[in-house]
Residue, then its C-alpha position, 0 to 999 in steps of 0.5 A: m122613663r116613666d111619664g106623668q106626675n110619678g115621673d116628675f116626682e122621681a125626677f125631682v128626687f133625683k135632681n135634689r138627691g144631694a140635698l135630701l141625703s144631707i139631712p141625715a148628716v146635719l142631724l147626726a152633726a147636731f145631735g150625735k155624741p161620739s165616743a172613742f169606741g164608736v169612732t174606732i168602729g165607724l170611721p174605718l167603715a166610712i172611709a171604706g165606703e168612700l173608697v168604694r165610691c171612688w172606685a166606681v166613679g173611676y169607671s162612671g166618670v163625671t156623669t154621676r154629678e148631673n141633675h138628670v139621668t144620663a149615661p153615654e155608655l153602659v159601664t159593666a166593668g170594675p165594681y159594676a161587674y159585681v153590683r149595679n149601684p156601687l156608688y149608692v152601696g159606697n154611700f150607704i157604707t159611708a153613712a153607716g160608718f158616720a152614723l156609728a162614729y157620731t152616736g157612740g155616746n148617745d143613749a140607746a134610744r137616741r142612737a137607734l133613732l139617729i142611725g135608723g133615721a139616717l139609713g132609712t132616709m137613704a133607703a127611701v131616696y134610693s128606692i125612688i131614684v134607682p128604678y128611675e135610673e134603671a128605666y132610663l138605662r133600659a130605654q137607652f141600652g135595651e137588651a144589653y141592659d137586660a142581660y146585665t141586670a140578669h147577672v148582676p144584682p142591684f145592691v148586694p154584690s155578687g161573687t161572680p162578675a158580669l159575663e161581659q165587662r165594658g168600661e175603662w178605669k180613669p182615676s183622673v176623673i175622680a178628683q173632679a167628679e168627687s170634689k163635693t163628696f170630698g168636701t162633705f166627707g171632710a166637713m163630717l170629719a171636722v165636726l166629728a173631731l170637734k164633737a169628740l174633743k168636747a165629749 
């Protein structure tokens, strides 16, 4: 874990990641103009991203909701066998889907601004919290984590799974761990539907 002011900033961003990532959602809801084509393309993508996230949560559990980095075990099974940050990959896919769904009726410049702003904000947040999390995992699990990172990429899934897979699929934890995410997803769907009806 990093020390000093830089570590304090990373801890702050990690603790407030949900609030920071809600900013693009609010902007899309406020300024987006959905179209039938945009919804047709974007909504399945958003759902696919949430399914990836649920798959990951079934392995990582409720610890993903903590305000500080914690990991009782090094999970390398399921989606973690192919990519180190499947939760964030799922989030990014969902955000891209909603960005497309919400902006299909915007002019090209505003669409590019809204989509770029939404995905750029996510990329900026993840560029801070992923190294912060990885420093913790490296300190916690040492050589086992180094071996894992040597075979599994951080964001673009590998076609070859991790050599050693640890972790158990527990679908029962998804509802508890994902209650806030499901609420946010439902709210985004409701606003999208209302805006589409008015379009």
